[in-house]
C-alpha positions as a Markdown table, in Angstrom:
| # | Residue | x | y | z |
|---|---|---|---|---|
| 1 | Met | -4.5 | 16.2 | -7.0 |
| 2 | Leu | -0.8 | 17.2 | -7.4 |
| 3 | Glu | -1.3 | 19.9 | -4.8 |
| 4 | Phe | -2.8 | 17.4 | -2.4 |
| 5 | Leu | 0.0 | 14.8 | -2.9 |
| 6 | Asp | 2.6 | 17.5 | -2.5 |
| 7 | Gly | 1.3 | 18.3 | 1.0 |
| 8 | Trp | 0.3 | 14.7 | 2.1 |
| 9 | Glu | 2.2 | 13.0 | 4.9 |
| 10 | Cys | 1.7 | 9.5 | 6.1 |
| 11 | Glu | 1.1 | 8.9 | 9.8 |
| 12 | His | 1.9 | 5.2 | 9.7 |
| 13 | Asp | 5.2 | 3.5 | 10.3 |
| 14 | Glu | 4.6 | 0.8 | 7.6 |
| 15 | Ile | 4.2 | 1.4 | 3.9 |
| 16 | Ala | 1.2 | -0.8 | 3.7 |
| 17 | Gly | -0.6 | 1.5 | 6.2 |
| 18 | Cys | 0.4 | 4.5 | 4.1 |
| 19 | Val | -0.9 | 2.9 | 0.9 |
| 20 | Val | -4.3 | 2.2 | 2.5 |
| 21 | Ser | -4.4 | 5.7 | 4.1 |
| 22 | Leu | -3.7 | 7.4 | 0.9 |
| 23 | Ala | -6.3 | 5.3 | -1.0 |
| 24 | Glu | -8.9 | 6.4 | 1.6 |
| 25 | Glu | -7.9 | 10.0 | 1.3 |
| 26 | Phe | -8.3 | 9.7 | -2.5 |
| 27 | Arg | -11.8 | 8.4 | -2.0 |
| 28 | Glu | -12.7 | 11.2 | 0.4 |
| 29 | Arg | -11.6 | 13.7 | -2.3 |
| 30 | Asn | -13.5 | 11.9 | -5.0 |
| 31 | Phe | -10.3 | 11.0 | -6.9 |
| 32 | Trp | -11.2 | 7.3 | -6.5 |
| 33 | Gly | -14.3 | 5.3 | -5.7 |
| 34 | Ser | -15.0 | 2.9 | -3.0 |
| 35 | Ala | -14.2 | -0.1 | -5.2 |
| 36 | Asp | -10.7 | 1.3 | -5.9 |
| 37 | Val | -10.0 | 1.5 | -2.1 |
| 38 | Glu | -11.4 | -2.0 | -1.5 |
| 39 | Ala | -9.1 | -3.3 | -4.3 |
| 40 | Ile | -6.1 | -1.7 | -2.6 |
| 41 | Ile | -7.1 | -3.1 | 0.8 |
| 42 | Gln | -7.5 | -6.6 | -0.8 |
| 43 | Trp | -4.1 | -6.3 | -2.6 |
| 44 | Ile | -2.3 | -5.4 | 0.7 |
| 45 | Ser | -4.1 | -8.3 | 2.4 |
| 46 | Asp | -3.0 | -10.7 | -0.4 |
| 47 | Leu | 0.6 | -9.5 | -0.1 |
| 48 | Lys | 0.5 | -10.2 | 3.6 |
| 49 | Lys | -1.0 | -13.7 | 3.1 |
| 50 | Ile | 2.0 | -14.7 | 0.8 |
| 51 | Gly | 4.4 | -13.3 | 3.3 |
| 52 | Ala | 5.5 | -10.3 | 1.2 |
| 53 | Val | 7.2 | -7.6 | 3.0 |
| 54 | Val | 7.3 | -4.2 | 1.4 |
| 55 | Ile | 10.3 | -2.0 | 2.5 |
| 56 | Val | 12.0 | 1.1 | 1.3 |
| 57 | Asp | 15.7 | 0.6 | 0.4 |
| 58 | Asp | 17.7 | 3.6 | -0.7 |
| 59 | Gly | 14.5 | 5.4 | -1.6 |
| 60 | Lys | 13.2 | 2.5 | -3.7 |
| 61 | Val | 10.2 | 0.4 | -2.7 |
| 62 | Val | 11.1 | -3.2 | -2.7 |
| 63 | Ala | 8.7 | -6.2 | -2.1 |
| 64 | Lys | 10.3 | -9.3 | -0.7 |
| 65 | Thr | 8.7 | -12.7 | 0.0 |
| 66 | Gln | 9.6 | -14.4 | 3.2 |
| 67 | Arg | 7.7 | -17.6 | 2.7 |
| 68 | Ile | 9.8 | -20.5 | 1.6 |
| 69 | Arg | 8.1 | -22.4 | -1.2 |
| 70 | Arg | 7.9 | -26.2 | -0.7 |
| 71 | His | 7.3 | -28.9 | -3.3 |
| 72 | Cys | 8.3 | -26.8 | -6.2 |
């Protein structure tokens, strides 16, 4: 797995696409099962539903929520 990760490069511009792509690659190599990939896809979908934006800032992955909470 480490050798694979060392050589893997993401072809997407957004980190969410990279996460899903990597999960699918893990499934193809039998590191993960289909349920694991579906969980990742659902997690990314949930993040998007709440308005979360995942960015890389100074090499660190940061999740920010854009949605303003009302009636708190």
